[in-house]
C-alpha positions, 0 to 999 in steps of 0.5 A, a space after each residue: 538473526 539481523 533485523 531493523 529494531 525500533 527501540 524508541 518511538 522517535 521515528 526512523 532515528 529510533 531504529 538500527 540494524 542489530 541482532 534480534 530474537 528469531 520469530 517464535 510461534 505464529 503471527 498474532 493475526 494468523 489464528 495460530 497458523 505459523 508461516 515462517 518466511 526467509 526474507 529476501 526483500 522487504 517493502 517500506 511504507 507510510 505505516 512503518 513510519 507511523 508505527 515508529 512514532 507510536 501513531 499507528 492503529 496497529 502499533 506494537 511496544 518497543 523494542 520491535 522489528 519494523 517492516 510491514 511487507 516481505 517477499 521471500 521463500 517459505 521455511 515453515 507452512 501450516 498444514 492445510 494452507 496453500 503454501 509449502 516450504 520452498 514456495 516463493 511468496 509475497 505477503 503482509 507482516 504489519 511489523 517484523 518484515 525488516 529481518 532475515 526471517 519473518 512471520 506472515 499471516 497466511 490469509 495475507 500472502 500470495 505466491 510470487 509469479 515465476 517472472 516476478 523478482 523478490 524486490 518487485 514482490 516486496 512492492 506488490 502485496 500491500 500496495 496492490 491489496 490496498 488499491 484493489 480493496 479501495 476499489 472494492 469498498 467504493 463499488 468501482 465498475 469498469 468504465 468509471 473514472 478514478 482520481 488518484 492522489 499521491 499517484 507517484 507513490 507506492 499505493 498511487 502507482 499501484 492504484 493507477 495500474 489496477 484501475 487501468 487493468 480493471 477497465 477504468 480511467 485513472 486521473 493522477 494528482 501529483 506535486 512535481 514534474 518528477 512525480 508526474 513522469 512516474 505517474 505517466 509511466 504507471 499508466 495514468 490517462 492524465 496527470 494533474 499537478 496539485 501546485 496549480 488549480 487542480 480541481 478546475 483541470 479535473 472538471 475540464 478532463 471530465 467535461 464538467 461532470 467530475 469523477 466517479 471515485 477518488 482514492 486518497 492516501 494523502 488527506 490534508 487540505 485537498 480533501 474538500 476539493 476532492 469531494 467537489 471533484 466527484 460527480 453526483 453519486 461519487 465515492 471517496 476512499 479514505 486510505 491514509 493521511 500522508 500529508 500529516 493532517 486528518 481532514 474533516 467533512 461537513 456532511 451536508 456536502 454528502 447530502 446535497 450531491 449523494 456522495 459517499 465517503 468510505 474508510 479503507 482498512 483491510 484487517 477489521 473488514 476481513 475479520 468480519 468478512 473472512 471470505 474477502 481474504 480469499 477474494 483478494 488473493 484471487 484478485 491479486 493473482 489475476 492482477 499479477 498476470 496482467 501485463 498492465 500491472 508492474 510493481 514500480 520499485 523506485 528505491 532499492 536500499 541495502 539492509 544496512 540502510 533500512 533507516 534511510 528507507 523509512 526516512 525517504 517515506 517520512 520526507 515524502 521524497 520517495 517515488 514508487 515503492 521503497 524496498 530494502 534488499 535483505 536475503 540472498 539473491 
């Protein structure tokens, strides 16, 4: 089969579309349950770039097939699962998704709604699961205000929509005029530019109180101001470090205003609390049926341009989800 194979941990340049062995056995995260999918579209995200540089916690030795998320048609399903051959599904692969066929852990897959295409399906699972789990970890409640960093990216646009669908108010932080338009199209109540004193603007928009929750996939030098943007009792979800640097926090900042910082890492949490995977699946199905939720595919690339898909992510020039179209249709 054809696949985008990483042969050197030098970033996107270390990979190319070439022939690769067919997937065998089951995905390492699936406890021996083999769910094989014919891939029609694959989503590309920041962890794929980290993996390609040997910098991701779920890394794998070279050579390996890149791609952490797919949408496609089930070829083989484990007995007793909620899938049968022929089902259209979207799911997490962690690696191996940029290929004609891929293994998917059954607990991290959901049926595609009839009106959702494969490209949108490839933009659905990882981003919306991350958004939902970020709010789950922070104890989000309807009526609260959530500040979303990187709000024009795949996780950012999804978080804006999930907050809105669950009855919250989403304030978006972006870095350019084009990204501001993307965040507004995703449904942000207000958009704040980070190239101006954004903390002051957030305080103005919250009558000086601050926000209830911050969802931060960016990290970097804005982290301290994110803590300052929280109301008393506020919570900050650490999703990732797209800015390239990992911030630190002086814990007295947490003590003085009763703040909380929580990590957002789905896999170890589900291994300890497997029932959360079913709760997540139910939540994603409900979100997929909500008219507020519409996966934003900012870039569609052909299979031969898989390397450029990772480069879009690494350069932080992507708006919305980057999708590589692979299979028929």
